[in-house]
N, C-alpha and C positions, 0 to 999 in steps of 0.2 A: 597916153596910149602906148601900147607895145604891139606893133605890127610885125609878126615874127616870120622870118624865112627859116625853114628847117632844111639844112644841108645834110640830109639823112636818107636812109633807106625807108621808103614808105611802108615797108612790111616789117620794120624793126619792132618786135614785140615790146621792147622796153620803152618805146616812145608812143605807144598807142594812146595813153592818157593825154599826152601833149597834143597829138593830132586830133583826137575826138572827144576828150573829156572836158570837164568844167575847169576853165582857167580863171585866175583872178579877174575881177571886173576891170575892164579896160585893156585886156590882153586878147589877142586873136592870132591864130596861125593863118597866114595868107598864101603860103606856098610851101610845098614839100618836094624835094628832088635831090638826086645825088650827082647830077652833072649840070653844067651851065645851060645846056640845051633844054633842060627840063623846066627852065624858068622863062616867063615872059617879062623881060626887063622893063618894058613900057608899063605894064600893069603894076610891077613892083614900085616903080617911081610914082605912079598915080596913087598908089595906096600908102605912100610915104613909109615904106618899110624901114624900120629903124633897129631891128634886132635880128641877129643871125644865131641860131642854135646849130652847132656842128657836132655830128657824131659819125659821119661816114668816114672810113679810114683813108679814102682817096679824095680828100677835100682840099688839098693845097691849091691846085690850079683853079677849080671853080670858085673857091673862096676869094682868091686874088682877083678874079674877074668880077665877082659881085662887089667887092670893095671898090674897084675902079668904076663900075657902071651904075652903082646905086649910092650916090653921095650922101643920102640921108641916114646911113647906118651909124648908130650911136654906140651899140654894144654887141660884142661877139662872145658867145659862151661855148667853151669846149666841154663836151661830156666826159672827156678823159682828163686825168691829172696832167699828163704830159701834153705839150702842144707842138712837139716836133713835127707832127704830121700836117700842121697847117701853117708853119712859119714861112714867111716870104718877105720880100722887100715891101710889097704892098701892105702887108699886115703891120710891119714895123713902122711904116711911115703914115699910116692912116690915123685919123683923129678919134677912132672908136675906142672905148674901153674893152679890155679883154679879160675874161674870167675863166676859171677852170673848175674841175670837180675835186680839187684837193681835199683830202680827208675822207672821201668815200671809200678808198681802197687801203687806207693806212693800217687798220687793225689787223687784217688778215695777212698782210705782208710782214708786219711785225711778228706775228705768230710763226710764219714761215721762217723768219730769221732765227728765232729761238729753236725751232725744230732742226734747222740746219746746224746750228751750234751743237745741239744735243747729238745729232747724227754722228758727228766726228768726235765729240768729247767722250761719248759712251761706246764708240766703235760699233754702230749698228750693223754695218756690213758683216763684221765678224760674228755677231750674234745670229744673223740670218744664215750665214754659212754653217755655223755650228748646229743650228736647229735642223737644217737640211741634211747634214751628215750624221745627225744624232750623236753629236759630240758634247760631252759634259766636261768643259774645261774652263776653269776660272782664269780671269785676267784682270789686270788693273785698269781702271777707267780714270778719266780726267775730271776733276772737279771744275765746274763752271764758275762757282763763286770765287772771286778774287782775280779772275781773268779780265783782260781789257778788250772792249769792243771799240774799234775805231770806225767812225761813220763818215763816209765821203758823201756830202750832200745832206746837211742837217735841216731838212725841211720837215714837212708834216710826217712823211713816212719814216725818215730818219729819227725823228724825235719819238714817234710811237715805238720804234724798235728799242731806242734808248730807255724808254720807260719800262719796258718788260725786262731788259737787261739789268736795269737797276734793281728790279724786284728779285732777280737771281743773285744779287750781290756783286755784279760786275762793275768795273770802272768804265766810264764812258768818256771817250774823247772824240772830237768832231772837227770837221773841216767845213767851212761855209763862207759864202761871199762876203757877208757882213758879220764878223765875229762879235761886234758890239751888241748885236741883237740877242746874244745868249748870255749877256752879263746877268748874274743872279739866277741863272737857270739851275734849279736843283737837280736836274737830270744829268747835265753835262759837267764833268769834272774839269775838262780842259777844252778850249776851242781855238782853232788856228784859222788863219786866212787861207784862201784857196790858191796860193802860189805853189809851184812845183817843189820848192824846198820844204815847205810845210807839209805837203802831201807825203813826201819821202820820210819826213820825221814821224808823221802819224803812223804809217805802215810799219815803221821800225819798232814802234812801241806797242803794237796791237797783236793780240793773240787771234782775234777774229776781225776781219776787215769787211765792212758792209758798204757796198756802193749803192746809194739811193739817190744819185744825182740825176738831173734831167739831161737829155741830149741837146746840146747847143753847139755852135761852131767852136766854142772854147773848150767844151768837155769831150768832143770827139777825139778818140785816141789818147785821152788824158792819162790813162793807166797803162803805161808802156813798160818796156824792158827795164828802164831806169827805176821805175817805181817798184816793180816786182823784185829786182835785185836788192832793193833797200828793205824788203819785208823781213820781219822777224822770222827766225828759223822755226819751222813747223806751224806756221800760222795758216789760217783758213780764209779763203776769199769767198765772199757771198755777193752776188749781183742781183738786185731787184730793180735796178735803174733802167738802163738801156744797154743793149749789147755793144753798139759801136763805140761806147766810151772806153772799151777795153781793146787793146791790141791782142787779138786772140793767139797769135803765134807766140808772143811773149808769155802769155798766160800758160799755154801748153808746155813751153820750155820750163817755166817755174814749177809746174806740177810734176814734170818728169824728172827733173834734175835738182829741184830745190830752188828757193827755200820753202815753197808752199807744201803743207801736208795734204791739202785738199781744196776743193772748190764746190760751192753750191750755186748753180746757175739757173735762174728762172728766165733769163734773157740771154740771147747770143747775138753775134753780129749779123748773121743771116738766118732768118726764120721763114720756114722750118729749117732746122739744122741740117746741112747737107749730109747725105749718108756716108761720105768719105771723110768726114771730120773725125779727128783723133779723139775729140771729146766723148764720142760714143763709147770708145773702148777703154779709156782710162778708168781704172778701178777706183781712183780717189776723186771722182767727180760725181756729184749728185745733180741730175738733170731734170728739169720740169719744163713743159712746153708753153712757157709764158702764161701760166694759168693759176698762179698762186694768189691772185686777187679775184679769181673767178668763182665767187659764190653764186648760188642760184638766183640771188636778187641784186647782184652788184650793179648791173646796168640800170635796172629799174630805180634803184636808190639814187644813182647819179642823175637820172632824169627828174626824179622827185625833188632833188636839191634845187635844180633850176626852177621848177614850178613853185615849190613851197617856200623857198628861201630867197633866192635872188630876184625872181620875177616881181614879187610884191615890193621888194626894195626899189627896184627900177621904177615901178609905177608910182611910188611915193617920193621918188627923187632922193632916196636915202643912199648912203654909201653901200656899194656892192661888196659882197664877200669874195675872197679868193681872187683879188685883182692880180694880174700877171704883168710883169715887165715885158713889153712886146719886143724890145731890143735884146734883152738878156735871154729871153725865151723861157722864163719861169718866174 
């Protein structure tokens, strides 16, 4: 049996099939709410609640309390790929399995990565200015083929970006926690461990630097002044991971005075980006409001993954997909 607690907005359209649709035999939703006060703990214990589906952005505290108060929980699933919004000591120390929606957002973020590379390689800002001023003036563009993409965080998103980069004829180098997992990988030409020396080496060899890492205590502030000062001259920094991984003052300095040619940022340290941030006014920055994975169906697909893929596996006692290291945070 799967007796499911949904730590979610009851009005979330993407979850309506989970709340009201046909679930696999043996599965049922027993409670839906976004705050701990929305749940009757006694009834959850009586119902032997053993699964928590998490999609509400402010779930850290209520999830920690549910873990403490409902000891029958065996599995916690995050509808997001990142789990930084639910991490806690209670989560790290509990006996439940944790899974995420890794893979549901990778293709569109990989497409954005290649768009950002093209944006700077072909100097799209100049094209737009020339069109606006009705100026017919030829200029040299940069060829993407033969350039190096360095990927910080070679997980599902990073590898999806690497796959597209390879199709463009780029060299792909990557940084990951377990480099041995990439042995024999036809996409990745070189892979380094995730120590600071290796990170500085990667950025020094990369024409385009992609951050696709999760936010954890270890990655917070990882990309700092030392890293940017090691970057290859006229390289471009792209962030689809999490904003707080980057020390923004160091990024702005590298954009204003080198060595960076530009940056494409789908995530920033504080969201929404404050009006007084220099990132708004720097002409060599491409900004998007953390929406480059936001297709019309992306959240529906993430919920469908839980219902169609992992829930049947749980009911059959088969291995779950997308298991997360609760301590590492990804």
